[in-house]
C-alpha positions in Angstrom: -180.6 60.1 -79.7 -183.7 62.1 -80.5 -184.7 65.0 -78.3 -188.0 67.0 -77.9 -190.7 68.0 -75.5 -193.8 66.4 -74.1 -196.9 68.2 -75.4 -198.1 70.6 -72.8 -201.5 72.1 -72.5 -200.0 75.2 -70.8 -198.2 76.3 -74.0 -199.2 76.5 -77.6 -197.8 74.5 -80.6 -196.7 77.8 -82.1 -194.7 78.7 -79.0 -193.1 75.3 -79.1 -192.3 75.7 -82.8 -190.9 79.2 -82.2 -188.4 77.7 -79.7 -187.3 75.2 -82.4 -188.5 72.3 -80.4 -190.2 69.1 -81.6 -193.3 67.7 -79.9 -191.8 64.3 -79.4 -194.2 62.9 -76.7 -197.9 63.3 -75.8 -200.4 61.8 -73.4 -202.9 59.5 -75.2 -205.8 61.7 -74.2 -204.1 64.8 -75.6 -202.8 63.3 -78.9 -205.4 65.1 -81.0 -204.4 68.5 -79.6 -200.7 67.7 -80.0 -201.2 66.9 -83.7 -199.3 63.7 -83.4 -196.2 62.4 -81.5 -193.6 59.7 -81.9 -194.0 58.6 -78.3 -197.5 58.3 -76.7 -198.0 57.6 -73.1 -201.2 56.0 -71.7 -202.1 55.0 -68.1 -202.3 51.3 -67.7 -205.8 51.5 -66.4 -206.9 53.0 -69.8 -204.9 50.7 -72.0 -207.4 47.8 -72.4 -210.3 50.0 -73.3 -208.2 52.1 -75.7 -207.1 48.9 -77.5 -210.7 47.8 -77.8 -211.7 51.2 -79.1 -209.2 50.9 -82.0 -206.4 53.0 -80.5 -203.6 50.9 -82.1 -204.9 51.8 -85.6 -205.2 55.5 -84.6 -201.7 55.6 -83.2 -200.3 54.0 -86.4 -202.0 56.5 -88.6 -200.8 59.4 -86.5 -197.1 58.3 -86.9 -196.6 57.1 -83.4 -193.6 54.7 -83.0 -193.6 53.9 -79.3 -196.5 53.3 -76.9 -195.6 53.8 -73.2 -197.6 52.2 -70.5 -197.6 54.5 -67.4 -197.7 52.7 -64.1 -198.2 55.6 -61.6 -200.6 54.2 -59.0 -199.6 50.6 -59.6 -199.9 48.9 -56.2 -200.5 45.2 -56.3 -199.3 41.9 -57.8 -202.7 41.4 -59.3 -202.4 44.6 -61.3 -199.0 43.4 -62.5 -200.5 40.1 -63.7 -203.4 41.9 -65.4 -201.0 44.2 -67.2 -198.8 41.3 -68.3 -201.7 39.3 -69.7 -203.0 42.4 -71.6 -199.6 43.2 -73.1 -198.9 39.7 -74.2 -202.4 39.3 -75.6 -202.1 42.5 -77.6 -198.6 41.7 -78.9 -199.8 40.8 -82.4 -201.8 44.0 -82.6 -198.8 46.1 -81.5 -196.7 44.5 -84.2 -199.4 45.0 -86.9 -199.6 48.7 -86.0 -195.8 49.0 -86.2 -195.6 50.0 -82.5 -192.9 49.3 -80.0 -194.1 49.2 -76.4 -192.3 50.5 -73.2 -193.2 50.1 -69.6 -192.6 53.2 -67.4 -191.5 53.3 -63.8 -194.0 54.9 -61.5 -194.9 55.4 -57.8 -197.8 55.2 -55.4 -199.3 58.1 -53.6 -201.9 58.6 -50.9 -202.3 62.2 -51.7 -199.8 63.4 -49.1 -196.8 61.2 -49.5 -195.2 59.2 -52.4 -194.2 55.6 -52.0 -192.3 53.1 -54.2 -194.6 50.7 -55.9 -193.8 47.3 -57.4 -192.3 48.9 -60.6 -190.8 52.0 -58.9 -187.1 51.1 -59.2 -184.8 50.4 -62.2 -184.1 47.0 -60.7 -187.8 45.9 -60.3 -188.7 47.4 -63.8 -185.8 45.5 -65.4 -186.8 42.2 -63.8 -190.4 42.8 -64.9 -189.5 43.5 -68.5 -187.4 40.3 -68.6 -190.3 38.3 -67.3 -192.7 40.0 -69.7 -190.4 39.2 -72.7 -190.1 35.6 -71.5 -193.9 35.3 -71.6 -194.0 37.0 -75.0 -191.3 34.6 -76.3 -189.2 37.4 -77.7 -187.3 40.6 -76.7 -190.1 43.0 -77.7 -190.9 45.1 -74.6 -188.6 47.9 -73.4 -188.4 50.5 -70.6 -189.4 54.1 -70.4 -187.4 55.6 -67.5 -189.0 58.6 -65.9 -186.4 60.7 -64.0 -189.0 62.8 -62.4 -190.8 59.8 -60.8 -187.4 58.4 -59.6 -186.5 61.8 -58.1 -189.9 61.9 -56.3 -188.8 58.6 -54.7 -185.4 60.1 -53.8 -183.6 57.4 -55.8 -180.0 57.6 -57.0 -180.8 58.0 -60.6 -177.7 56.7 -62.3 -177.8 53.4 -60.3 -181.3 52.6 -61.6 -180.5 53.6 -65.1 -177.6 51.3 -65.1 -179.7 48.5 -63.7 -181.9 48.8 -66.8 -178.9 48.5 -69.1 -179.9 48.6 -72.8 -183.6 48.1 -72.1 -184.3 51.9 -72.1 -185.9 53.3 -75.2 -187.5 56.4 -73.8 -186.1 58.8 -71.1 -188.6 61.3 -69.6 -186.8 64.2 -68.2 -188.0 66.4 -65.3 -186.8 67.4 -61.8 -188.6 67.0 -58.4 -188.0 67.9 -54.8 -188.4 64.4 -53.3 -191.8 65.2 -52.0 -194.1 65.4 -55.0 -194.3 64.9 -58.8 -193.7 68.6 -59.7 -192.3 68.0 -63.3 -190.0 71.0 -63.1 -187.1 71.9 -65.4 -183.8 69.9 -65.1 -181.3 71.5 -62.8 -184.1 73.1 -60.7 -183.1 71.2 -57.5 -179.5 70.9 -56.5 -180.2 68.2 -53.8 -183.0 66.2 -52.3 -182.6 65.3 -48.7 -178.8 65.1 -49.0 -179.0 63.1 -52.3 -177.2 65.1 -55.0 -179.2 66.3 -58.0 -179.8 63.8 -60.8 -176.3 64.1 -62.2 -177.5 65.1 -65.7 -174.1 65.1 -67.3 -173.2 61.7 -66.0 -176.5 60.4 -67.3 -176.0 61.8 -70.7 -172.4 60.4 -70.8 -173.9 57.0 -70.0 -176.5 57.2 -72.8 -173.9 58.4 -75.3 -171.9 55.3 -74.6 -174.5 52.6 -73.9 -177.9 53.6 -75.3 -177.6 56.0 -78.2 -180.8 55.1 -79.9 -183.2 56.6 -77.4 -185.9 59.3 -77.2 -185.2 62.0 -74.6 -188.4 63.9 -73.8 -188.6 67.0 -71.6 -191.7 66.5 -69.5 -191.8 69.8 -67.7 -195.5 70.5 -67.4 -195.1 71.8 -63.9 -192.8 74.6 -64.9 -195.2 75.9 -67.5 -198.2 75.4 -65.3 -197.0 78.1 -63.0 -194.9 80.4 -65.2 -196.2 83.8 -66.4 -197.0 84.1 -70.1 -194.1 86.5 -70.6 -191.6 83.9 -69.4 -192.9 80.9 -71.3 -190.8 81.7 -74.4 -187.7 82.0 -72.2 -188.3 78.7 -70.4 -189.0 77.0 -73.8 -185.7 78.3 -75.1 -184.0 77.1 -71.9 -185.3 73.5 -72.2 -184.4 73.6 -75.9 -180.8 74.6 -75.0 -180.5 71.9 -72.4 -181.8 69.2 -74.7 -179.7 70.5 -77.6 -176.5 70.5 -75.4 -177.2 66.8 -74.5 -177.8 65.9 -78.1 -174.6 67.7 -79.3 -172.6 65.9 -76.7 -174.1 62.6 -77.8 -173.4 63.3 -81.5 -169.8 64.3 -80.6 -169.3 61.0 -78.8 -170.3 59.1 -81.9 -167.8 60.8 -84.2 -165.0 58.4 -85.2 -161.7 60.1 -85.2 -159.4 59.2 -88.1 -156.5 56.9 -87.4 -153.1 58.3 -88.3 -151.3 56.3 -91.0 
């Protein structure tokens, strides 16, 4: 398990470094400012042009290991088919650049409400990845599960995580109120419309047991977008403590106790 933070335009790299945090993730359009990231997310609508513009070589040079296709706004079967064709066509290029590729769960919004799109749930995302790998002829594509997106849809998080099984390579961590994609700190909301909070400890117990080799990325842009400058260091330390506690629990689970003679 590797933990870190999503690059955030509302805080500086020096502030992140001072909190002893790694910039593990970045948006494709902000990669230059982030100075590199192991996990880079790009909206599916930008993916084709980015590939044509040589993005795969750029990502490889910058040390990126995983490219995540974001599907927020994904509405129709036609969009799914277009994404499928593009990903399969680009498979040799992904391999040549040494990149793994993950598909992220998303949602649809009309500006006032959030709705579940065709890849909004763990079940639908899992089925899509199976179909995508079938077309690719190998088990290449994985999932990036965004807890914040799932919370915005008021989903029972652990059920959808379990539905994806060992397909998850990236876990984006943030909290929402079931109304909007706020990207707040974990533990911010205790319940959403009578649905208990994300159950963070249960989630980490699950990943300690079933999916230890994952990237866990704190994507809490909303918290830093509204916090005063004087509190940003405190909030960075807090997200660092949360991620550190989860990683410590994971490392402890992997220790093999000696067998008495």
